[in-house]
N, C-alpha and C positions, 0 to 999 in steps of 0.2 A: 406585104402588109395586109392584114385582114381589114375588110371594110365594115365589120360588125361594130355597131355602136350600142353599147349596153350601159350608157351613162344616163342617169336620171337625176333631175334636180327637183327636190321637194321643198316647197315654200309653205311653212306653217309655223306659227309661234307656239303651238301646243306640243310639248315634248312627248306626251303620250301618243299623239297621232304620229309624230315622227318615228317613235319606237315601233308603232304598228306597221308602218311602211317598211321599216328595217327588218322586222320579223318575217314579213311576207316576201320581200324582194331580195333580201340578202341574209338568209338564215345561216347561222353558224352550224358547223358539224355538231351533231348531238341535240340540236333543237327539235322540238316535237312538231315536225312538219311532214306533210305527206311525201312519200317517196315518188320518184319518177314513175315507177311501175304502178303504184296506186293511182296516180294522176292519169296515166295512159288508160288504165282500165275504166276509170270514171268517164273519160272522154271517148271510150270505145275505139282506141287506137292501139296498134301494136307498137312495140319498142324495138328499134333496130340498134345495133351497136353504135351506129353513127349518130343517132339522135337521142341516145339514152341520157346524156348529161343535160340537166336544166341549165339555161343561161345564167351566168353570174352577172350581177349588176353592180356598177360602181355608183354609189349613191352620194349625192351632195345635198346638204341641208342648209336652208336659210330660214331665219325667223321672221323676216319682213321682206316685202317686195323689193325695196331698194337693195337689200343685201343679195337677193336672187338675181337682180339685174347685173350687179357687180360681178357675180360668179359667172354669169353667161358671157359678159364682156371679156372677162379674163380667159375663159375657155376658148372663145373665138380668137383672141390674140395668140393663143398657143396652138391654134388649129386643132382643137380638141372639143368640138361642139357636143 
């Protein structure tokens, strides 16, 4: 089992801000986002076949703090922090 944790909880009641996080952290294929190659060039790094794929994030959204706390508690109960 992989120990990578790519889950992110975003707590904000503004749907436009939530959409901004979604666009940056979990772009869909075809979205106008920089490619891994473009990002590597910008950062001055080479791309290896092993590191060429950008991480995929599992996003959860909550509109209020109490809703966010409930999502965290549920994730902990499932051992999926």
